[in-house]
N, C-alpha and C positions, 0 to 999 in steps of 0.2 A: 762730109758736111764741112763747108767753109763758112765760119761764123765769126762775126764781130759782136762784142758785148759792150753796151754803152749804158750810162746812167750817172747820177750824181754820186759825190763821196757818201758812203755810208749806206748805199743801196744794197750792198752784199754782193757786188760783182765777183770779188775774189772767191768768196766761198761758192757760189753758183758755178763759176767757171770750172772749179774742181769736179763738181758732179756731172756737169754737162760734158766736159771732156772725156770723163770716164765712160758715160753712157754712149756717146758717139764714137768712142775709141779713136779719139783724135788728140793731138798735143795741145796742152794749155800753154799758150805763149804770151807771157807777160813782159812788158817792155823792161820793167825793172830787173827781171831775171836775165834778159838779153844783155842788158848793160853790165850787170855783174859777171856773167860769163865771159864777156869780151875783155873786161878789165883784168879778171883773174888769169885768163889765158894769155894776156898781153898781145892781142891780135892788133893788126894795123888800125882797125876801127876802134878798138879799145884805147889804143894810144892816142888817136885823134880826139876821142871824147874826153880822155884824161886831161889833154892840153887845155881844154876849155874849163874843166872843173877845177884844175890847179889855179887857174886865174880868177876863180870865183864867178865864172860866167856860165849861163845856161848852155847846154849842149844843144846846138842848132838843129833845126828839123832835118836838114840835109844828112847829118851824121846818123840820127835816129832812123831815118828812111833807109839809109844804107844798111844799117844793122838788121831791120826787119826783112828787107829784101834778101839779105844773106841767110837769115834764119829760115825763111820759107823755102830755101833750096835744100834744106836738110831732109834725109830720107824719111823721117817719121812724119813729115808734113806733106808727102806726096798725095795721100788720099784725104786730105783735109786738115783743119786747124781751128782753134779757138782763139782769137786775138782779144787780149785784155789790157787796156791802157793805150791802144793804138788802133785807129787814128785819133788824135786828140783835137784836130781842127780840120776844116774843109780842105785846106791845101794838102794835109797828109792824106785825107780821104781820097783825093784826086790822084796822088802818087800811088796809093795802094791799088786803085782801079787800074792804073797803067801797068803796075807790076803784074797784076793777075791776068790782065788782058794780053800781056805779051806771052803768056804760057797757056792762053785759052782756058783758064780756070777761074771764072768769075766767082764773086761771093754768092752764097746760097741765101743768106739772111743776116740781118743786123737785128739783135734782140736788145730792146730798151727796157731796163728795170726803172720803174717809177715809184716814188715815195714822197710824201708831203714834207715840206721843209721842217715842220714841227717834229715829225717822227725821226727825221734824219738827225736832228739836234738832240733829241732825247736819246737815240740809239748811240751816237758817237760820244756824247758827253758822259755817258755811263761806262764806256768802254775803258779797260785798263790794259796795258801791254806788258808782256814779261821782260824784265831786264836781262835775262839769260837767253831765251830763245826767240824773242821778239814776237811771239804769238799773241793776238789780241784776245781778250776774254771779257765776259760781263758777269757780275754777280758772284765773283770768286774772291777769296781772301788771298790766295796764292795761285800760281800757275797750274792749271790741271794737267798740263802736258810734262813739265819738268820740275814743278815745285818751286820755281824761281819767284823772286819778288816782283810785285806788280806796281806799276806807276802810270799816271796820267800823261800821255804825251802832250805837248804844247798845242799840236793841231787837233787834238780832241776837246779842247776847251771851247765853251759856247761861242765867245766872241770871234775865235778864229775859224770855227765851223761855218759861221754866218759868212765871213769873208771868203771861204773856200766855195761856198754855194754861189756867191756873186761871181767869182772867177769862172766857175763852171758854166753858169748861165750865159756869160759873155763870150767865152772862148770855145767851150766844148759842145754846148747845146745846139749851135748851128749845124753841126754834123747830123743831128737828128732830122732836121729839115731836109738836108742834102740827101740822106738815105731814103727819106720818105718820097722824095722826088724820083729816086732811082727805082722805086717800088720794091725796095728790100726790107723796110722796116716793119718789125713786129713788136708791139708794146705789151708789157704785162705789169700787173701790180706787184711790188716787192714787199707787201704786207702779208704777214702770216709766218708760220714756221718755215725753217729751211726746207724740209721735205715737201711742204705745200707749194712753195715757190718753185722748187725744182720740177715737181709734177706739172705745174702750170706751164713752165717754160717748154718742157718736152712736148706737152700736148699742143701748145701753140706752134712750135717748129715743126711738128709732124704734119701740119696743115700747108 
C-alpha cells in the first residue's frame, strides 16, 4: 500500500497514520521526522536544510523533495509507505508523482480526513502539550505518558488555529482537487473515536 494522508490541522492525521501504518505493515513517513533524522545525522541534505533554517528562512520545496525522494529509497519503503505531511502543495504532488513513476510504483490512494472548522477549533484549543516529551493530550492535568507539565502551545490558541485553517485552505487544499482529478482520492469523516475513524479508513481503503 502506497498511501498519502491529507487533511486540515486537528483532523487527527498523525494519530491515524500510526494505526494505518501498523495495519498495512508499512512505514509511517512524516516530513518532520525526515528533517530531524537528516539534521541529527548531519547528512548533506540536512546541512542544506540547516543553512536555510539558520538564516531564519523556510526550507525550500526542492530540499524537502530531495529528502522525501531519498527516504523512499530505504529498504522499509520497498513494499509501500504512508506519507504524512507531504505533499503540501500541487507542485510537491507533481514531484512525488514523477519520483514514483520513475520506479513504476504509483500511489494506491490518497486518504482525506475531513472535519468542520468548529470541531477543529474545539479539538485543538482544548489540547495541551507535555513540556517533557512533547506529546499532546486532552482533558488531563499532567502528561499521561511521562507525568510532565502540560501547557498550551501558541498554535493551539483559537485565533492562531483560525489562521492555520486559512493557510491550509489556500495552500494545501488544492492538492485534494489534484488527487481527485488523478482518481486517487478517498474521503472519510474524522468525527468519532480514534478506533471508529481507523475502522472507517481501513474499510474505505479496502475498496
